[in-house]
N, CA, C and O of each residue as an XYZ file, in Angstrom:
476
protein
N       0.850     -1.180      0.000
C       0.000      0.000      0.000
C       0.897      1.245      0.000
O       1.842      1.337      0.783
N       0.597      2.179     -0.867
C       1.395      3.404     -0.969
C       1.119      4.312      0.221
O      -0.013      4.432      0.689
N       2.183      4.946      0.695
C       2.033      5.883      1.810
C       1.706      7.261      1.260
O       2.119      7.615      0.155
N       0.968      8.029      2.033
C       0.662      9.398      1.645
C       1.904     10.252      1.794
O       2.653     10.099      2.759
N       2.130     11.159      0.840
C       3.232     12.083      1.055
C       2.809     13.078      2.134
O       1.631     13.147      2.481
N       3.751     13.844      2.662
C       3.481     14.728      3.811
C       2.368     15.729      3.506
O       1.534     16.004      4.368
N       2.347     16.278      2.287
C       1.315     17.261      1.926
C      -0.070     16.614      1.961
O      -1.015     17.190      2.501
N      -0.188     15.414      1.382
C      -1.469     14.717      1.391
C      -1.879     14.352      2.811
O      -3.043     14.496      3.186
N      -0.921     13.879      3.597
C      -1.223     13.479      4.974
C      -1.698     14.676      5.789
O      -2.652     14.565      6.559
N      -1.038     15.814      5.624
C      -1.427     17.010      6.367
C      -2.830     17.449      5.966
O      -3.637     17.808      6.823
N      -3.129     17.422      4.654
C      -4.462     17.815      4.188
C      -5.509     16.847      4.728
O      -6.597     17.262      5.126
N      -5.186     15.580      4.739
C      -6.137     14.592      5.211
C      -6.489     14.820      6.673
O      -7.643     14.644      7.061
N      -5.520     15.207      7.488
C      -5.775     15.461      8.906
C      -6.571     16.735      9.104
O      -7.268     16.883     10.107
N      -6.474     17.641      8.172
C      -7.162     18.919      8.321
C      -6.156     20.038      8.419
O      -5.876     20.523      9.516
N      -5.610     20.458      7.302
C      -4.563     21.479      7.287
C      -5.091     22.841      7.711
O      -4.335     23.667      8.221
N      -6.342     23.076      7.510
C      -6.958     24.337      7.902
C      -6.936     24.432      9.426
O      -7.335     23.485     10.104
N      -6.476     25.560      9.978
C      -6.440     25.690     11.444
C      -7.790     25.417     12.107
O      -7.837     24.853     13.200
N      -8.876     25.808     11.461
C     -10.203     25.550     12.039
C     -10.481     24.049     12.083
O     -11.108     23.560     13.023
N     -10.015     23.319     11.069
C     -10.200     21.869     11.060
C      -9.341     21.211     12.134
O      -9.789     20.288     12.814
N      -8.112     21.686     12.284
C      -7.234     21.165     13.333
C      -7.858     21.394     14.712
O      -7.828     20.514     15.572
N      -8.418     22.576     14.907
C      -9.073     22.902     16.175
C     -10.267     21.979     16.422
O     -10.483     21.516     17.542
N     -11.034     21.717     15.373
C     -12.189     20.838     15.491
C     -11.752     19.423     15.880
O     -12.342     18.811     16.771
N     -10.712     18.904     15.207
C     -10.229     17.565     15.537
C      -9.735     17.493     16.976
O      -9.951     16.492     17.659
N      -9.075     18.547     17.436
C      -8.608     18.592     18.829
C      -9.794     18.591     19.791
O      -9.756     17.932     20.830
N     -10.848     19.332     19.442
C     -12.045     19.395     20.295
C     -12.734     18.029     20.350
O     -13.172     17.604     21.419
N     -12.833     17.341     19.218
C     -13.435     16.006     19.196
C     -12.598     15.053     20.046
O     -13.140     14.257     20.812
N     -11.272     15.140     19.905
C     -10.389     14.291     20.710
C     -10.541     14.538     22.193
O     -10.548     13.599     22.990
N     -10.663     15.803     22.564
C     -10.855     16.148     23.971
C     -12.177     15.593     24.493
O     -12.236     15.087     25.614
N     -13.228     15.683     23.697
C     -14.520     15.142     24.113
C     -14.448     13.630     24.279
O     -15.014     13.072     25.219
N     -13.751     12.975     23.362
C     -13.592     11.531     23.446
C     -12.865     11.170     24.745
O     -13.320     10.304     25.492
N     -11.757     11.821     25.008
C     -10.961     11.567     26.213
C     -11.777     11.847     27.477
O     -11.763     11.052     28.416
N     -12.487     12.979     27.498
C     -13.288     13.343     28.677
C     -14.409     12.346     28.939
O     -14.651     11.967     30.085
N     -15.096     11.920     27.875
C     -16.173     10.937     28.050
C     -15.625      9.601     28.526
O     -16.231      8.947     29.374
N     -14.494      9.197     27.992
C     -13.868      7.941     28.410
C     -13.459      8.030     29.887
O     -13.721      7.112     30.665
N     -12.825      9.125     30.258
C     -12.361      9.306     31.637
C     -13.539      9.405     32.603
O     -13.491      8.850     33.700
N     -14.593     10.106     32.201
C     -15.772     10.279     33.059
C     -16.371      8.921     33.433
O     -16.932      8.755     34.516
N     -16.244      7.962     32.529
C     -16.801      6.640     32.782
C     -15.774      5.682     33.382
O     -16.056      4.503     33.598
N     -14.581      6.208     33.645
C     -13.541      5.382     34.252
C     -13.011      4.300     33.333
O     -12.545      3.261     33.801
N     -13.076      4.531     32.027
C     -12.615      3.542     31.056
C     -11.170      3.828     30.652
O     -10.800      4.973     30.393
N     -10.386      2.801     30.603
C      -9.041      2.941     30.045
C      -9.163      2.884     28.521
O     -10.205      2.503     27.988
N      -8.096      3.262     27.830
C      -8.120      3.139     26.370
C      -8.275      1.676     25.969
O      -8.939      1.354     24.984
N      -7.659      0.810     26.738
C      -7.747     -0.623     26.428
C      -9.193     -1.104     26.480
O      -9.643     -1.823     25.589
N      -9.918     -0.711     27.519
C     -11.317     -1.124     27.655
C     -12.157     -0.549     26.516
O     -12.973     -1.259     25.929
N     -11.962      0.740     26.197
C     -12.708      1.350     25.095
C     -12.339      0.686     23.774
O     -13.200      0.491     22.916
N     -11.088      0.344     23.609
C     -10.643     -0.338     22.398
C     -11.362     -1.677     22.238
O     -11.863     -1.997     21.160
N     -11.406     -2.450     23.309
C     -12.079     -3.749     23.262
C     -13.581     -3.595     23.017
O     -14.179     -4.380     22.282
N     -14.177     -2.588     23.629
C     -15.628     -2.386     23.498
C     -16.021     -1.859     22.124
O     -17.121     -2.135     21.645
N     -15.127     -1.101     21.484
C     -15.474     -0.462     20.206
C     -14.852     -1.122     18.985
O     -15.332     -0.939     17.866
N     -13.783     -1.892     19.194
C     -13.068     -2.468     18.057
C     -12.105     -1.496     17.406
O     -11.610     -1.758     16.310
N     -11.831     -0.379     18.060
C     -10.890      0.635     17.552
C      -9.580      0.444     18.315
O      -9.588      0.324     19.540
N      -8.466      0.415     17.603
C      -7.185      0.140     18.261
C      -6.833      1.205     19.298
O      -7.227      2.365     19.177
N      -6.088      0.789     20.314
C      -5.633      1.728     21.341
C      -4.784      2.831     20.722
O      -4.891      3.993     21.114
N      -3.954      2.476     19.771
C      -3.090      3.466     19.125
C      -3.922      4.536     18.414
O      -3.629      5.728     18.506
N      -4.972      4.088     17.696
C      -5.805      5.058     16.990
C      -6.578      5.916     17.986
O      -6.767      7.110     17.754
N      -7.022      5.328     19.083
C      -7.697      6.112     20.124
C      -6.772      7.205     20.651
O      -7.195      8.345     20.846
N      -5.507      6.851     20.880
C      -4.542      7.838     21.370
C      -4.365      8.966     20.355
O      -4.301     10.138     20.726
N      -4.287      8.608     19.072
C      -4.167      9.639     18.027
C      -5.380     10.548     18.019
O      -5.254     11.769     17.933
N      -6.544      9.950     18.108
C      -7.767     10.750     18.107
C      -7.822     11.671     19.315
O      -8.188     12.839     19.188
N      -7.466     11.165     20.470
C      -7.543     11.965     21.691
C      -6.586     13.147     21.669
O      -6.833     14.152     22.335
N      -5.513     13.044     20.924
C      -4.600     14.187     20.833
C      -4.888     15.045     19.596
O      -4.129     15.964     19.286
N      -5.993     14.742     18.885
C      -6.417     15.565     17.758
C      -5.733     15.241     16.458
O      -5.852     16.002     15.498
N      -5.008     14.116     16.393
C      -4.284     13.757     15.178
C      -5.068     12.782     14.304
O      -4.725     12.596     13.137
N      -6.099     12.165     14.837
C      -6.881     11.201     14.066
C      -8.129     11.838     13.486
O      -8.794     12.637     14.147
N      -8.439     11.488     12.268
C      -9.628     12.004     11.589
C     -10.504     10.799     11.256
O     -10.441     10.263     10.150
N     -11.311     10.382     12.212
C     -12.070      9.140     12.117
C     -13.265      9.239     11.188
O     -13.833     10.313     10.988
N     -13.633      8.100     10.627
C     -14.839      8.024      9.806
C     -16.069      8.105     10.703
O     -15.978      7.955     11.922
N     -17.189      8.338     10.095
C     -18.440      8.374     10.863
C     -18.734      7.036     11.517
O     -19.256      6.986     12.631
N     -18.401      5.952     10.829
C     -18.672      4.633     11.400
C     -17.794      4.363     12.626
O     -18.250      3.739     13.585
N     -16.558      4.820     12.602
C     -15.695      4.680     13.778
C     -16.256      5.513     14.921
O     -16.308      5.051     16.061
N     -16.678      6.744     14.622
C     -17.258      7.601     15.666
C     -18.518      6.950     16.235
O     -18.778      7.032     17.435
N     -19.284      6.316     15.383
C     -20.504      5.642     15.825
C     -20.177      4.487     16.771
O     -20.854      4.302     17.782
N     -19.144      3.714     16.447
C     -18.738      2.602     17.319
C     -18.230      3.115     18.660
O     -18.532      2.540     19.705
N     -17.459      4.196     18.627
C     -16.951      4.771     19.879
C     -18.091      5.296     20.740
O     -18.131      5.048     21.945
N     -19.011      6.014     20.126
C     -20.146      6.556     20.883
C     -20.971      5.429     21.493
O     -21.393      5.523     22.646
N     -21.202      4.365     20.727
C     -21.975      3.235     21.249
C     -21.262      2.594     22.437
O     -21.896      2.248     23.434
N     -19.946      2.437     22.328
C     -19.175      1.837     23.425
C     -19.204      2.718     24.674
O     -19.141      2.219     25.798
N     -19.299      4.038     24.463
C     -19.358      4.978     25.585
C     -20.786      5.195     26.086
O     -20.992      5.796     27.141
N     -21.767      4.709     25.334
C     -23.165      4.891     25.722
C     -23.657      6.314     25.529
O     -24.500      6.793     26.287
N     -23.126      6.996     24.503
C     -23.526      8.382     24.214
C     -23.910      8.499     22.746
O     -23.710      7.568     21.965
N     -24.465      9.655     22.377
C     -24.791      9.930     20.974
C     -23.531     10.415     20.252
O     -22.668     11.052     20.856
N     -23.436     10.111     18.971
C     -22.301     10.568     18.156
C     -22.170     12.082     18.247
O     -21.059     12.610     18.294
N     -23.288     12.773     18.270
C     -23.261     14.240     18.309
C     -22.568     14.784     19.553
O     -22.072     15.911     19.540
N     -22.529     13.998     20.624
C     -21.829     14.456     21.828
C     -20.324     14.519     21.603
O     -19.614     15.230     22.314
N     -19.845     13.785     20.625
C     -18.429     13.829     20.271
C     -18.146     14.803     19.126
O     -17.086     15.429     19.084
N     -19.088     14.926     18.209
C     -18.795     15.620     16.946
C     -19.444     16.983     16.769
O     -19.186     17.650     15.767
N     -20.273     17.418     17.700
C     -20.997     18.684     17.525
C     -20.038     19.860     17.323
O     -18.945     19.889     17.890
N     -20.457     20.810     16.521
C     -19.685     22.038     16.314
C     -19.666     22.839     17.610
O     -20.485     22.624     18.503
N     -18.730     23.753     17.693
C     -18.672     24.647     18.851
C     -19.936     25.496     18.891
O     -20.428     25.908     17.840
N     -20.471     25.766     20.069
C     -21.680     26.595     20.161
C     -21.473     27.945     19.478
O     -20.451     28.604     19.669
N     -22.458     28.341     18.682
C     -22.420     29.650     18.039
C     -21.554     29.731     16.794
O     -21.471     30.789     16.169
N     -20.902     28.625     16.421
C     -20.045     28.663     15.230
C     -20.903     28.606     13.982
O     -21.742     27.719     13.825
N     -20.682     29.563     13.102
C     -21.372     29.558     11.814
C     -20.600     28.672     10.859
O     -19.378     28.776     10.751
N     -21.307     27.809     10.175
C     -20.677     26.947      9.186
C     -20.897     27.584      7.825
O     -22.030     27.849      7.423
N     -19.803     27.826      7.127
C     -19.897     28.474      5.819
C     -19.636     27.479      4.714
O     -18.800     26.585      4.846
N     -20.360     27.641      3.626
C     -20.089     26.821      2.456
C     -18.859     27.360      1.755
O     -18.631     28.569      1.707
N     -18.082     26.463      1.221
C     -16.923     26.895      0.453
C     -17.380     27.430     -0.891
O     -18.497     27.159     -1.331
N     -16.534     28.171     -1.523
C     -16.834     28.712     -2.839
C     -17.138     27.584     -3.832
O     -18.024     27.709     -4.678
N     -16.379     26.472     -3.713
C     -16.600     25.332     -4.597
C     -17.973     24.714     -4.365
O     -18.655     24.338     -5.318
N     -18.380     24.607     -3.102
C     -19.689     24.031     -2.792
C     -20.809     24.914     -3.340
O     -21.786     24.409     -3.893
N     -20.670     26.230     -3.186
C     -21.684     27.131     -3.734
C     -21.752     26.998     -5.245
O     -22.839     26.947     -5.820
N     -20.581     26.939     -5.896
C     -20.555     26.815     -7.357
C     -21.237     25.544     -7.820
O     -21.992     25.560     -8.792
N     -20.974     24.430     -7.124
C     -21.602     23.160     -7.487
C     -23.106     23.226     -7.273
O     -23.878     22.720     -8.087
N     -23.522     23.854     -6.169
C     -24.957     23.958     -5.883
C     -25.649     24.794     -6.952
O     -26.714     24.409     -7.435
N     -25.068     25.929     -7.330
C     -25.658     26.800     -8.349
C     -25.719     26.080     -9.685
O     -26.728     26.147    -10.385
N     -24.635     25.387    -10.041
C     -24.611     24.649    -11.303
C     -25.703     23.582    -11.329
O     -26.407     23.438    -12.329
N     -25.846     22.834    -10.236
C     -26.869     21.788    -10.152
C     -28.265     22.395    -10.231
O     -29.138     21.864    -10.917
N     -28.476     23.514     -9.525
C     -29.775     24.181     -9.547
C     -30.119     24.640    -10.952
O     -31.244     24.446    -11.411
N     -29.151     25.251    -11.644
C     -29.387     25.733    -12.998
C     -29.632     24.580    -13.971
O     -30.475     24.684    -14.862
N     -28.893     23.481    -13.796
C     -29.073     22.322    -14.668
C     -30.454     21.714    -14.464
O     -31.109     21.329    -15.433
N     -30.900     21.624    -13.229
C     -32.231     21.091    -12.952
C     -33.301     22.025    -13.502
O     -34.321     21.564    -14.014
N     -33.082     23.319    -13.402
C     -34.038     24.280    -13.947
C     -34.104     24.188    -15.474
O     -35.183     24.306    -16.055
N     -32.966     23.979    -16.119
C     -32.935     23.865    -17.572
C     -33.700     22.625    -18.021
O     -34.390     22.647    -19.040
N     -33.574     21.540    -17.250
C     -34.305     20.314    -17.589
C     -35.802     20.533    -17.504
O     -36.557     19.912    -18.252
N     -36.239     21.387    -16.625
C     -37.662     21.648    -16.426
C     -38.135     22.840    -17.253
O     -39.295     23.242    -17.163
N     -37.240     23.400    -18.055
C     -37.608     24.550    -18.876
C     -37.617     25.860    -18.113
O     -38.233     26.829    -18.557
N     -36.947     25.909    -16.975
C     -36.919     27.111    -16.148
C     -35.479     27.565    -15.996
O     -34.910     27.446    -14.910
N     -34.885     28.074    -17.041
C     -33.495     28.480    -17.005
C     -33.377     29.781    -16.230
O     -34.111     30.736    -16.487
N     -32.443     29.814    -15.274
C     -32.189     31.025    -14.484
C     -31.061     31.787    -15.128
O     -30.095     31.195    -15.610
N     -31.178     33.081    -15.137
C     -30.091     33.896    -15.707
C     -29.586     34.864    -14.688
O     -28.672     35.639    -14.972
């Protein structure tokens, strides 16, 4: 299996400072919930099927887990996924320029199919 080069690896983790902050916040929530229940990483690993090493990476904000991994962790902790992944209170989520462009293009294409071209 090919390894990611450093640029790809950094982007995958979340090169944007806001993304790095989010991953750190998720890791902190994971660690706090685990500690609150008196669970060691080993116990959480056994209960969730997620390796201890990956749990450690996530807890320090270096892991970018899939939704299914987050779901397994939340189930093992007896909490909702949203308790681990929720955005910071009051944070506005903005669409990227690319997302807006794709949405506008899709909207216009659907309108053209229906005979309602937007200009």
